C-alpha positions as MATLAB code, in Angstrom:
seq = 'AASHLAEEAMGPDAPWYFHLHPWDYNQGASYVKGWKALGTKYPRIKTKKWFLAYEDGPFGSASFDASHALFADMGDFDGDSFTSAAKGGGDYTAVLETAKASNPDIFLWAGFGADALPLMEQSKSMGFAPPLYVGAPPGWPPDFGESELAEGVTLYGMWAPSLNNISPVSKKFSDNYVKKYGAVPATYFAPLGYTVIYVVAEAIERAGSLDTEALIAAMEKTDYKSPLGETISFSPSNIIQHQGIRNQKILQKLRVAAVLSAAALLIALFLWKPTVVIYGIQRAGLYASVAIPMGLILGIVHIVNLAHGEFMMVSAYLTYFLATRLGIDPLIALIPAALILFISGMVIYKITIHHTLKAPELNQLILTFGIAIVLIQAINLLATSQPRKLSLDYVTASMQMGDVHFGIYDFVFVILAVAILTGLQLFLKKTKTGKAALAVGQNPNGARLVGINVDRVYMLIFGIATALVGVVGGFFLTKQSIFPAVGGAFTMKSFALVAMAGIGNLPTILYAAAALGIAEAFISSFQGYSGWSHIVFFALIMTVILVRSYRGGRR';
ca = [
      61.552  148.506   93.267;
      64.277  150.384   94.938;
      67.569  148.730   94.952;
      69.623  148.215   98.156;
      73.356  149.354   97.809;
      75.933  147.358  100.984;
      78.722  149.519  102.178;
      80.814  147.825  100.088;
      79.254  149.789   97.041;
      79.054  153.287   98.793;
      79.619  153.126  102.103;
      77.290  152.953  105.277;
      75.827  156.979  104.852;
      74.271  156.086  101.144;
      72.477  152.457  101.427;
      69.960  153.224   99.188;
      68.710  155.264   96.105;
      66.318  155.792   93.185;
      65.749  156.734   89.196;
      63.097  158.606   88.167;
      63.540  158.150   84.275;
      60.619  160.467   81.787;
      61.726  158.134   78.746;
      59.498  155.300   79.460;
      56.228  153.886   77.694;
      55.201  152.413   81.315;
      55.503  156.285   83.434;
      52.409  157.342   82.785;
      50.696  154.666   84.080;
      53.055  154.164   87.011;
      52.170  157.849   88.304;
      48.327  157.306   87.452;
      48.177  154.637   90.146;
      50.990  155.657   92.253;
      48.691  158.719   92.941;
      44.954  157.165   93.037;
      46.737  155.086   95.583;
      47.963  157.869   98.040;
      44.738  159.698   97.857;
      43.900  156.780  100.298;
      47.056  156.203  101.971;
      48.060  159.382  102.572;
      45.184  161.682  103.264;
      47.605  164.534  103.942;
      48.831  164.186  100.208;
      45.828  165.778   99.118;
      45.829  169.030  100.626;
      49.459  169.354   99.114;
      49.696  170.830   95.550;
      52.438  169.140   93.326;
      54.050  170.692   90.075;
      55.576  167.978   87.859;
      57.857  169.357   85.177;
      59.936  167.043   82.619;
      62.389  166.854   80.093;
      60.457  167.546   76.305;
      61.505  164.466   75.163;
      58.994  162.511   72.747;
      58.547  159.745   75.203;
      58.381  162.240   78.327;
      56.041  164.038   77.040;
      53.809  161.539   75.637;
      53.662  159.407   78.663;
      52.982  162.548   81.260;
      50.432  163.864   78.842;
      48.200  161.078   79.641;
      48.958  160.504   82.734;
      47.716  163.821   83.305;
      44.548  163.655   80.930;
      43.616  160.072   83.167;
      44.454  161.728   86.489;
      42.067  164.608   85.779;
      39.423  162.085   84.906;
      40.162  160.569   88.453;
      36.640  161.087   90.274;
      37.950  160.627   93.954;
      41.175  162.747   93.466;
      41.680  166.254   92.700;
      42.918  166.989   89.298;
      44.161  170.354   90.101;
      46.757  169.082   92.413;
      49.068  167.676   89.845;
      50.105  169.989   87.072;
      52.929  169.710   84.376;
      55.012  171.515   81.950;
      58.240  171.273   80.142;
      60.974  172.433   77.975;
      63.742  170.968   76.780;
      67.072  172.621   75.264;
      68.777  173.858   78.858;
      66.331  177.055   78.980;
      63.395  176.020   81.932;
      62.809  179.372   82.028;
      58.870  178.965   80.522;
      58.561  175.779   83.112;
      59.808  177.470   86.168;
      57.501  180.803   85.514;
      54.304  178.598   85.140;
      55.590  176.849   88.226;
      56.313  179.700   90.618;
      52.833  181.314   89.034;
      51.232  177.952   90.562;
      52.812  178.041   93.796;
      53.076  174.537   94.512;
      53.908  172.970   97.823;
      56.180  170.357   96.076;
      58.037  170.530   92.580;
      59.190  167.447   91.054;
      61.393  167.331   88.441;
      62.338  164.579   85.818;
      64.754  164.968   83.732;
      68.637  164.262   82.536;
      71.737  165.023   84.410;
      72.602  167.472   82.080;
      69.379  169.193   83.197;
      70.725  169.990   87.397;
      72.778  172.703   86.648;
      70.902  174.719   84.359;
      68.086  174.252   86.206;
      68.538  174.797   89.414;
      70.662  177.997   88.184;
      67.532  179.515   86.790;
      65.298  178.402   89.690;
      67.622  180.856   92.031;
      68.106  183.366   89.576;
      64.089  183.609   89.672;
      63.254  182.898   93.163;
      61.845  180.019   92.969;
      62.252  177.961   96.011;
      59.305  176.176   96.781;
      58.972  173.927  100.471;
      59.791  170.681   98.710;
      62.251  170.658   95.802;
      62.459  166.910   94.508;
      64.848  166.461   91.463;
      64.972  162.832   90.208;
      66.665  162.430   87.025;
      68.348  159.382   85.941;
      71.920  160.891   87.000;
      72.969  164.141   88.565;
      76.661  165.436   87.462;
      79.290  164.627   90.214;
      79.383  166.296   92.968;
      76.327  168.354   92.543;
      75.204  167.526   95.879;
      78.237  169.535   96.892;
      77.676  172.664   95.157;
      75.709  175.392   96.797;
      73.151  174.813   94.035;
      72.053  171.844   95.545;
      70.512  173.783   98.486;
      67.001  172.830   99.476;
      67.089  170.071   96.906;
      65.752  167.001   98.731;
      66.414  163.892   96.998;
      68.041  163.026   93.877;
      70.242  159.693   91.813;
      69.480  157.222   90.254;
      70.353  153.301   89.743;
      71.321  151.826   86.735;
      71.100  147.897   86.340;
      72.949  147.925   83.216;
      76.364  148.316   85.682;
      76.082  144.935   87.065;
      79.262  144.243   85.847;
      80.800  147.278   87.413;
      78.751  146.661   91.138;
      78.661  143.399   92.562;
      75.724  144.981   94.764;
      73.266  145.921   91.900;
      74.243  142.481   90.475;
      72.969  141.455   93.660;
      69.745  142.915   93.247;
      69.001  141.610   89.892;
      69.544  137.925   91.046;
      67.278  138.539   93.950;
      64.572  140.116   91.736;
      64.827  137.122   88.931;
      64.986  134.681   92.065;
      61.773  136.551   93.392;
      59.532  137.394   90.334;
      61.253  134.842   88.087;
      62.609  137.148   85.642;
      64.564  140.705   85.257;
      61.629  143.033   83.729;
      62.816  144.983   80.337;
      62.739  148.499   82.343;
      63.230  149.126   86.206;
      61.577  152.879   85.389;
      58.077  152.549   86.290;
      58.316  150.798   89.328;
      61.354  152.934   90.700;
      59.589  156.073   89.610;
      56.529  154.557   91.901;
      58.736  154.174   94.519;
      60.051  157.499   94.226;
      56.733  158.590   94.941;
      55.592  156.814   97.946;
      58.723  157.394   99.567;
      58.390  161.818   99.308;
      54.636  161.243  100.126;
      55.849  158.827  103.244;
      57.863  161.519  104.490;
      55.480  164.213  104.208;
      52.586  162.097  106.023;
      55.216  161.581  108.615;
      56.463  164.596  108.803;
      52.432  166.535  109.167;
      54.224  169.781  107.556;
      56.926  170.387  104.494;
      59.348  171.937  106.538;
      62.777  171.320  105.464;
      63.989  169.679  108.100;
      61.082  168.167  109.770;
      61.264  166.572  106.411;
      64.984  165.203  106.245;
      64.072  163.636  109.946;
      60.925  161.978  108.042;
      63.190  160.551  105.563;
      65.734  159.223  107.995;
      62.630  157.200  109.286;
      61.433  155.955  106.367;
      60.029  152.345  106.472;
      58.946  151.827  102.898;
      59.386  148.218  101.968;
      61.181  147.124   98.461;
      59.357  144.332   96.093;
      61.920  142.480   98.140;
      61.212  143.315  101.597;
      63.969  145.307  102.047;
      63.035  148.733  104.348;
      64.377  151.708  102.224;
      66.471  153.988  104.172;
      68.252  157.292  104.158;
      71.788  159.180  104.899;
      71.581  161.809  107.702;
      72.547  164.090  105.019;
      70.028  163.038  102.749;
      71.741  162.956  100.050;
      71.323  159.754   97.909;
      74.047  158.935   95.423;
      74.516  156.542   93.111;
      77.435  154.228   91.675;
      77.566  155.910   88.577;
      78.778  159.147   90.170;
      81.239  157.094   92.137;
      82.291  155.433   88.760;
      82.418  158.759   86.921;
      85.207  160.806   89.456;
      86.966  157.175   88.699;
      86.658  157.816   85.057;
      87.306  161.728   85.204;
      90.320  160.964   87.149;
      91.750  158.337   84.744;
      90.860  161.113   81.554;
      93.154  163.837   83.595;
      95.872  161.182   84.138;
      95.434  160.149   80.434;
      95.407  163.628   78.861;
      98.088  164.493   81.222;
     100.215  161.721   79.842;
      99.471  162.735   76.434;
     100.713  166.084   76.635;
     103.750  164.760   78.538;
     104.697  162.451   75.616;
     103.876  165.147   72.999;
     106.066  167.741   74.584;
     108.881  165.215   74.607;
     108.244  164.311   70.919;
     108.178  168.008   69.927;
     111.207  168.749   71.337;
     113.214  165.508   69.861;
     111.320  165.368   66.441;
     109.281  168.811   66.019;
     108.233  167.545   62.419;
     106.831  164.507   63.613;
     104.169  166.674   65.812;
     103.753  169.091   62.904;
     103.322  166.931   60.184;
     101.506  164.872   62.058;
      98.518  167.244   63.416;
      98.693  168.540   60.115;
      97.458  164.687   59.029;
      95.183  164.390   61.630;
      93.481  167.533   60.581;
      92.905  165.685   57.317;
      91.757  162.482   58.723;
      89.183  164.204   60.979;
      87.545  166.225   58.449;
      86.928  163.131   56.123;
      85.859  161.003   59.075;
      83.784  162.961   61.396;
      81.070  163.011   58.120;
      81.170  159.215   58.048;
      80.943  159.115   61.885;
      77.581  161.236   61.577;
      76.158  158.337   59.125;
      77.110  155.587   61.365;
      75.290  157.003   64.589;
      72.550  158.277   62.914;
      71.868  156.146   59.846;
      73.950  153.177   60.986;
      75.686  151.997   57.821;
      78.876  151.516   56.596;
      79.010  153.551   53.664;
      81.747  152.443   51.963;
      81.768  154.489   48.957;
      82.418  157.380   51.826;
      86.077  158.634   50.234;
      84.642  157.909   46.796;
      82.073  160.803   47.015;
      85.557  163.268   48.389;
      86.989  162.090   44.940;
      84.176  162.937   43.108;
      84.263  166.316   44.881;
      87.327  166.757   44.016;
      86.888  166.518   40.591;
      83.770  168.785   40.286;
      85.887  171.332   41.654;
      88.694  170.634   39.412;
      86.829  171.243   36.398;
      84.294  174.057   38.032;
      87.730  176.198   38.279;
      89.626  175.306   35.508;
      86.699  175.957   32.877;
      85.014  178.610   34.723;
      88.562  180.394   35.972;
      87.504  180.458   39.258;
      89.683  179.707   42.280;
      88.936  175.872   44.008;
      88.242  177.549   47.077;
      84.855  179.517   45.216;
      84.397  176.312   43.076;
      84.076  173.678   46.174;
      80.578  175.362   47.260;
      78.542  174.451   43.908;
      80.463  171.172   44.305;
      79.611  170.534   47.716;
      75.773  171.891   47.056;
      75.923  168.982   43.729;
      76.887  166.672   46.444;
      74.528  167.370   48.807;
      71.790  166.315   46.347;
      73.291  163.644   44.726;
      73.760  162.187   48.637;
      70.164  162.181   48.875;
      69.078  160.666   45.514;
      71.358  158.078   45.543;
      70.271  157.213   49.782;
      66.623  157.403   48.557;
      67.003  155.400   44.822;
      69.472  152.766   46.721;
      70.317  152.652   50.336;
      66.817  153.316   51.450;
      66.036  149.835   50.092;
      68.686  148.024   52.322;
      67.933  149.519   55.921;
      66.082  146.452   57.185;
      68.067  143.819   55.061;
      71.410  142.034   56.635;
      74.538  144.603   56.882;
      76.290  142.599   54.356;
      73.883  143.340   51.959;
      74.809  147.446   52.875;
      78.522  146.493   52.515;
      77.914  144.830   49.266;
      75.606  147.843   47.875;
      77.910  150.565   48.861;
      81.232  148.869   47.900;
      79.355  148.519   44.528;
      78.364  152.469   44.480;
      82.459  153.027   45.114;
      83.087  151.226   42.064;
      80.807  152.576   40.104;
      81.904  156.178   40.690;
      85.556  154.923   40.335;
      84.873  153.777   37.041;
      82.422  156.916   36.206;
      85.304  159.274   36.481;
      87.625  157.108   34.497;
      85.447  156.988   31.801;
      84.337  161.100   31.738;
      88.228  162.046   33.090;
      90.636  159.130   32.465;
      92.689  157.965   34.811;
      95.308  160.965   34.017;
      96.296  162.599   37.485;
      94.782  165.956   38.024;
      96.673  168.705   39.973;
      96.150  172.561   40.199;
      98.948  175.259   40.993;
      98.157  177.034   43.559;
     100.630  180.068   44.575;
      98.949  180.308   48.449;
      99.656  176.658   49.390;
     103.764  177.185   49.009;
     103.300  178.952   52.163;
     105.796  178.128   54.869;
     107.353  179.007   58.043;
     110.386  178.549   59.861;
     110.921  177.944   63.507;
     114.543  177.474   64.585;
     115.878  174.689   62.148;
     112.673  173.363   61.729;
     111.113  174.318   57.895;
     107.812  173.685   57.030;
     104.659  174.281   55.165;
     101.897  175.976   56.861;
      98.701  175.767   54.504;
      97.965  172.135   55.796;
      96.658  173.421   58.728;
      93.990  174.594   56.715;
      92.484  170.737   57.770;
      93.376  170.896   61.264;
      90.517  174.422   61.251;
      88.122  172.368   58.616;
      87.637  169.244   61.030;
      87.310  171.649   64.067;
      84.864  173.748   62.205;
      82.818  170.749   60.647;
      82.719  169.423   64.028;
      81.743  172.557   65.715;
      79.095  173.095   62.839;
      77.351  169.521   63.676;
      77.282  169.889   67.433;
      75.296  173.333   67.298;
      73.187  171.199   64.862;
      72.318  167.988   66.451;
      72.125  170.072   69.531;
      70.561  173.491   69.055;
      68.109  172.528   66.057;
      64.586  170.955   65.918;
      65.620  168.948   62.620;
      69.081  168.195   64.167;
      67.033  166.782   67.655;
      64.966  164.506   65.573;
      68.103  163.486   64.174;
      69.425  162.580   67.400;
      66.298  161.113   68.870;
      66.034  158.901   65.108;
      69.819  157.495   65.945;
      68.599  156.446   69.184;
      65.911  154.997   69.064;
      63.967  155.091   65.292;
      61.027  152.857   66.311;
      60.545  155.032   69.075;
      60.696  158.189   66.962;
      58.553  157.228   64.250;
      55.719  156.622   67.273;
      56.286  160.398   68.538;
      55.691  161.326   64.281;
      59.641  161.950   63.373;
      59.455  160.923   59.759;
      62.778  158.692   60.288;
      63.128  158.210   56.326;
      63.832  161.597   56.115;
      66.158  162.545   58.511;
      68.140  159.615   57.168;
      67.970  160.946   53.799;
      69.061  164.366   55.036;
      71.647  163.200   57.513;
      73.121  161.006   54.254;
      72.937  164.321   52.683;
      74.771  166.548   54.727;
      77.344  163.863   55.018;
      78.097  163.731   51.646;
      78.219  167.349   50.764;
      80.424  167.811   54.044;
      82.929  165.447   52.557;
      82.843  166.981   49.341;
      83.564  170.166   50.976;
      86.919  168.137   52.098;
      87.443  166.934   48.589;
      87.499  170.691   47.421;
      90.222  171.380   49.912;
      92.202  167.901   49.368;
      92.513  168.766   45.685;
      93.967  172.037   46.508;
      97.253  170.314   48.124;
      97.231  167.210   46.136;
      96.893  165.418   43.208;
      93.815  163.648   42.707;
      92.819  160.370   40.695;
      89.981  157.799   40.457;
      91.182  155.794   43.226;
      92.273  158.378   45.560;
      89.448  158.077   48.027;
      89.506  154.420   48.573;
      92.402  154.798   51.331;
      90.366  157.649   53.184;
      86.994  155.494   53.577;
      89.285  152.733   55.348;
      90.853  155.326   57.330;
      87.830  157.146   58.182;
      86.465  153.745   59.345;
      89.665  152.996   61.384;
      88.755  156.561   63.255;
      85.191  155.713   63.889;
      86.162  152.401   65.196;
      88.494  153.918   67.649;
      86.316  156.697   68.855;
      83.085  154.703   69.197;
      79.813  155.131   66.709;
      78.222  158.265   67.430;
      81.409  160.151   69.313;
      82.152  162.724   67.186;
      84.829  164.190   69.589;
      86.411  161.432   70.033;
      87.599  161.267   66.419;
      89.453  164.500   66.907;
      91.786  162.377   69.244;
      92.041  159.507   67.590;
      92.915  161.250   64.164;
      96.179  162.757   65.822;
      96.855  159.716   67.096;
      97.217  158.085   63.652;
      98.654  161.337   62.067;
     101.031  161.469   64.689;
     102.027  157.337   64.590;
     102.329  157.844   60.996;
     104.322  160.879   60.924;
     106.650  159.552   63.998;
     107.460  155.939   61.628;
     107.754  158.081   58.308;
     110.202  160.132   60.125;
     112.921  156.882   60.015;
     114.788  156.664   56.733;
     113.637  153.727   54.791;
     110.559  153.488   57.218;
     108.222  155.761   55.296;
     106.176  153.051   53.246;
     105.519  151.426   56.580;
     103.357  154.325   57.857;
     100.162  153.075   56.003;
      99.219  149.714   57.802;
      99.411  151.791   60.903;
      95.690  152.523   60.922;
      95.096  148.916   60.094;
      97.367  148.016   63.455;
      95.136  150.563   65.370;
      91.480  149.251   64.385;
      92.827  145.576   64.505;
      93.934  146.324   68.297;
      90.425  148.402   68.539;
      88.107  145.531   67.645;
      90.244  142.915   69.705;
      90.027  144.798   73.005;
      86.386  145.712   72.233;
      85.760  142.263   71.634;
      87.615  141.251   74.941;
      85.303  143.679   76.870;
      82.374  142.551   75.337;
      83.098  138.980   76.092;
      83.930  139.611   79.637;
      80.328  141.332   79.956;
];
């Protein structure tokens, strides 16, 4: 169940790598079967104490807890030699303290690539150094093996069958698997995890000890056969990497080149027409602050909300009437307006959108488009179609740079976009509710199986996104005139930006917004062509869709 890499993929020093992944339904069963078989094939293993730690994900926890219970019930095997603990989120102190206290001979970690550095840093700071430290997550960070933190790590790496379009060797392995077994399984994780245990166990049996040098020598002599009859082998360095690391390095270089090219272009443009860059960044802040909440809904609830801009418009009107009727500053009035939008968003979700989640996407589009029309007509009836605007002294502040004179208040939208993005990132990655939302976005059925109320998460996320775009609406009122149809353009541009950035990729929306804003400002800078700037986003989204369709066709 391991995959073979020829020299054309990784070179002669790294022909094999392995993948052990905790988020898999069959993982627990594969461990139980593996341990039971090891008890008879490798008697020396029975005298060693293992400590298995894993990422605290819903599937990982359920799988390993089940395997631990089954393992402990085996009459022909010592259940005390299998111990598990988990704590996700980048702080593994509790896990490592438990592991250190148990004084294991072998420490096996199963987690994710982002865990590698904090895990090793915390291990070294605590003085936790078991005789054998095996890391087998799906992808440790690039160059991890070259850092001092990798000292003492015996094995790490993965194989990604999803990268068949990149590596001809992976495709060859998949083709061979199909030829031998008739089909490619839905998941390779369980058999690969089974293989990892066998390889490590055979090395220990062959070495006769847990001495690092002896184990390295034993690993080099491993003769475990894969399901295709090929022999697993290791390089003298014992660092087993995978094609993903190689590809990540290439992509990293391409990203650096792209950033440097964009920076050079931006500097040249600023020197030629500084107002293009200034006004472009100001537009980008407004576009991004509206688009990021839409990206949140698309990434987690998986619906296109065609009423997104209309919620911004409604909030702007609420802010206007609260400010004028109560005699307060609109920046204060937008707070209760956003709260009203938060509650309204959840109510609208529960009454309408909730019932179309399992319906075809066209039904969802028609529904949200209908909501947009209702909101526009409601404002027309209640407030008329007459534009509304507030006269505020502080929005007229300006700045002089050489011969260039420009307003500075619009930079508030740049700050707002960064604040919204930062707040959402902290919420999604640091809070229990946010982590549940990410789990729902990635696999709603799996999240439901482990007890997460998926519908409640959807409702909360929709409410949060509606409130955030409501805040943007309040800020928009301080600078621009508002009218019932003002939100439609922002809905379209937000969708274009999310499509450019990729669904679920919130940070990239900032870069996409910068590209759109500067492109519009550039066209507007030419006399007689300002009206053409509004078609830029249509051209951008068409280009993105065509490029992605072409790539999808190739795959």
